[in-house]
N, C-alpha and C positions, 0 to 999 in steps of 0.2 A: 504492502500500500503506499506507495507517493503522500508525504506530506509536506504540506502548504504551510509556511507563516504568513499569516497577514496583519497590519499594523495602519491605525488609523493615522493621517495625515490633518493633527486637529486644525489649523488652522484653517484647512478648506473641505472639511469633512471627507476625503480621499480615501482610498484603502488600497494598499500596495503589498507588493513584496522588496526586501531587502537585499542585494548583494552590492559586495567591496568592490566587485571587477565586472570589466563592460560584460552585458551576454544583450543576445537577441528578444529582441524585445520592451529593455529597459532604457531608461533614461537617465543622461548625468542631472545629478541629485548634489546643491553645496550649502551646506547648513550656513546657520549665520556666526559659527567661528572657521566659517571656510573649508572646512572637512568636506572632501565629495564621497559621493557614495554611487549606487547606480539605483534606481525603483521601477518595479512594472505595476503599471496604475490596472486596477480592476472595478469598472460599474458596479458595483452589488455581486454578489455571490451567493447560487442558489446551490444548493444541497438537502440534502436529509438533516436534519438536525440527528446527533450521536449522543450530546452532554450540551452542559453548561456547568462553566466549574469556577471557583473564586482560584488565583493564582499569587503564590509569594515571588513578584521577581526584586532585582536589582536595581527596577527604578519604583518599587511600590507593589499593591497588590493591582491585580487583571483581573476585567471581568472575559472569561473566555469562551468564543460558542466553537464545536468542532460541527462542520457540518461535511458530508459523505457522498463528493462528487464521482461516478465515477467509478476511477481507481483511483482517485485524490481526495484526501479529506484535508479540509480545509480548516485552519485555526485560528479566529479574529477575535483580535484581544484587543481592552478599551480599558483605557488607565479607570481606575476608580474613584478616587479622590483626587481634591485638585490642590491646589498649590498651598490653599489654607487649614487642608483636612476636613473638608469636606465633601461630602460627594457629588461627582463631577455633575454641573448643573446643566454641560451642555451638550451631551451623548450617555453618560450611564442614567439617571436618571429617569430617560425616555425609555430605553430598553428595560431595566429594571421594572418599571410599567405595565410591560407588555409580556413581559416573561408565563403568567400563571393562562396565559391563551394559550401558547405554547406547545406543542408536544412532541416526546422524542418519535420519530420516525417517521413522522409528517414534513414534508420538503416546502421551506421555505426562498423567499430572498429577500438575503440582509443587503439594507443601503443606506450607510448613513450620508445624512449632509448638513450641509451647511451654505446658506443663500441669503443674499437681500430679498426681498419682493420688489416686485416692481411698485414703484411711489414709496415704498417705506426708507428709513433710518437705517434700523439694525437686522443685525443679520438673524437667519432662524437655524437652529442645529439640532439636530435631533438621531435619533435611528429609524429610516420606513423599515417594516417588516410586511412580506406578503405569501401569500399563499395561492398562487395562480393570482388571478384577479383580485382574490379578496383582501383587504387591507387587514393586518391584524390591527386593532382598537385596545386601548390602554383600557386593564384591569379597573384602575385605583382613581377616583373622582379626587380636582383639586377643591382644597378649598382658598376662597378668595371674598374679596368685598369688593360690594357693588358704587358706583360711581355718586351713589345716592347714601352711602358709606352705610350699608346692613350687611352685614356677616355673613355670607354661605357656608357651610361647613360640610366639609368634602371626605375622601378618606386619608388623603394627603395631608399635612401639615402647611399651613399658611407660612410664608415668610413676613415679619411684622417689621416693619420700617419707621424707624425710627430720628428725630433729629439729631445732631451730635451738638459740641459745641460751638461749633460754627456756625450749625444754622441746617449744616448741610442734610438731606436727608439718606441715610444709608440701612440694609439692612440689620436688624439685630444679630449678635454672634448667637444669645441661648437659642432664639425661634431658626437659627439656621442647620442647628447639633440639633432642636427635635426632629426639623425633617431630615435629615444625611441620616439618623438611628433610624427613622422609618425605614429607609428606604435599605438602611442596611440591612434592616432583621427581615425584609422581603425581598432581599436578592439571598440570605441565607436559607431560608422556607426554599424557593424557587431551587436554589442549586444543588439543594439533597435528594430537591424532587426530579429534580432534570441531570442527577449526575448519572455516572458510568454503572453501569449493571450488568451483572451473568458474562457472557463472551461476547457482547458487543462492544469493549473496550479498545481503544488502543490508545496507547500509551501517548502521552502529551512526545516526549521526546527530548531534545535539550535543544537551544534556540542561542546563537553568538550571542556572548555576551558582550557587545560596542556600545557605548552610548551615543555612536552614529545613529542606531536601530532607534533610538528614540528619538520621533519628532517635535520640535520645539513648542512646547504650550505658551501660548500671549497669555498675557494678564486676561485675569475672571474676567468674567462680562453676564450681564443678567440676562437669565432663561426667559424668553418670549415662545409664552404659547403656543402652539404649533395646532392648526387642524390636517391632517394629514390630507385632507381636499386641494388645501392650494400647494403642494410639491408639485415640481417642475419635472415629475416623471412618473 
């Protein structure tokens, strides 16, 4: 079985294979530190879901999806935590919210995204998952406050915004921690449900340990709620 390790280019939402040396189908990539490597980009990955796991790496914890396609197994990894120690709100929150609606053995197309909708200022990020033409929806609802100030309770704890000493509106660390803990709890539950079982296990194996494989992460951005119908694919 051919094992293919895929990474997320955080700044663009693209997924890629990494190589130290030039290869057919790969393009040259230069990091912010001037290091050169080569990447083969994929427009989403389609395969039979074999497992979801939480992995410890030299870069921190990752969420890994294992997808079988013909004689290859694709391992697609997402950095679990952001630079401030909370669950990543750009990709992982969206992914974790959809895990309860996934089943091992079913075939899905997984496509991370990052784009600025026409007429908008801020980019939208997340992970689109489809089963054929069916879009996999989130299993959890958001808590939020309406424009009229009415609080609407959902499954996912809301971020509470407060003004700091300078009068700048910022999300409170306490509310971010509560929200992060919610997603960690749900991820742990789903990783147990979707873990390797029986003889279908294909060991993850080892990856080259090099800092060049870790895509540069930009400063944390405020997540924007995404309607899957607005995605450009």
